[in-house]
N, C-alpha and C positions, 0 to 999 in steps of 0.2 A: 504494500500500500504506500502510495506517495504521501509525504508529509503535507499537512493542510496548506501551507504556503505554496507548495508546488502545484497543488490543485488550482489555487488562485492564479498562479503564473500561467498555467495551461488552459485556463477558462476562456470561453469566447468573450466574456465581458472585459477581459484584459488585453484583447488582441491589439488594440490601438495604443496601449499604454507602455511607457518605458519602465525599466526596473524600479527606478525611484518612485514613479507614480503608483506602481503596483504596491510598493511598500507603504505608501501613503494610505492606500485603500486598506491594506492589511492592518494598519494601526487602528482603524475604526471598526474592524470586524470583531465579532464575538464568536468563540468556538463553543458549541453545545453538543452534548452527547445525550442520546435518548435510548431507552430500552424498547424492545419490541412491544408494540401496542400503545405506546405513549403518544399523546397528542402533542405535536410540535407547535401548531398554531391553528386558530380558528377565527374566521372573520364573522361568524354568526352572531356572537354576543358582543364582541368588542371590535376594534379596528386595528389589528396588527398589520403594520405596513412594512415588515421586514422582508428583505429578499434573502432567500436561503440558497446556498451553494452546497451541493452534496459532496461530502468528502468520502464517506463510506456508508455502506448499508443501502437502504432503499426507503422511499417515501411513497405512500399512497396519497394522492390528492383527490379529495372528494369535492365535487362542484355541484351545488344546488342552485338552480335557476328556475324560471317559469317553465322551462322545457322539461324539468325533472332533475333526477340525480344521475350524475355521471362520475366516473372515476378513471384515473390513469396513474401510471407508476413512473416515478423518477428513479432510475436504477444505475445510471452511469456517473461516476465521479466527474464533477465539473458541471453537471446539469443544474438547472435552476428551478426553484419552486417559489410560489407566491408572487409571481411577476405582476399579476393584475393588481393586487393590493399595493405593491411597491410603487407602481406607476399611477396610483390614485384611482384605481378601478373599483373601489368599494361603492362608488355611487351608482354602479350599473345594476344593482339589485341582485348580484351574484354572491352567494355565500360559499366560501371555500373552507375546507379543513384539511390539515396535513397530519398524517399519522405515520409514525415509524413502523415499518413492516418487520424489521429486525433491528438489532443493535445498530444505531445510525449516528453518524457524526456530521454536523453541518457547520458551515460558516454563515453567520447571520449579520446582515447589514441593515441597520435601522435607517429608514428613509430620512428622518430628521438629522441624523449624523451626516449622512451623505449630502443632504441639501446645504449644510453648513459650508461645504467645500465650494459652493457657488461663489461665495464672496472671496475666498482665498485662492482657489485653484479652478477657475471656471473652465479652462481647457481640459482638465482632467474629467470634470463632470460631463462635458460635451463628448469626449472620446469614449468614456465609459458608457454613456447613453447610446452611442453608435454601436458599440459591441452588444448592448442589450437588444437593440432593434434588430441587428443581424441575427442574433440568437433566436428571437421570436420569428423572424422570417424563415430561418432554417426549419424550425419546428413546424410552421404552417406548411412549408413546401413538402416536408416528409408526410404530414398528415394528408395533404392533398394527393400525393402519390399513392399512399395506402388506400385512400378512398377510390381512386381511379382503378386500382388493381382489384379492389373488392367489387366494384361495379362490373368489371369485365368478367368476373367469375359468376355473376348472377345470370342465369339463363331464363329469359322471359319469352313467352309466346307473343309475337308481334310487339306492340308497344305498350302492353298492359302494365308492365313494371314501371315504365316512365310516367304513367298517368296517376299512379297511386300516391 
């Protein structure tokens, strides 16, 4: 297992940052360990706006919205969780909760601590945000590819499946 700081150095959110800027981000991160089954965060009752970077273990992310309950897993070191809340998405009416699926270590970045850098290191905030946007774009691209592959596997008589 890579040390936590190496996970940050290899993370997509640090792609645009130099070593000193990554160390600046490292200085405002917290390291948290969770046992299997523990709740890491929930936006249902309060508004946790931390961004979580997976170091080890895995996280189940449960998303409740008007469409229902969905879940997905964060399993690869360097992947992010709670992106929507970190970017101010709690106003969308989406409720998320993060659960450790097994013993899990995360790096946690509070939005308020990150936002303080706007005044002292605005270019770091900008380039970090570029990395975050690229990460989100990659995830969306992968999900879209998976959806297309799934649609190709569905066999439908005529166009009935398309009309449902």
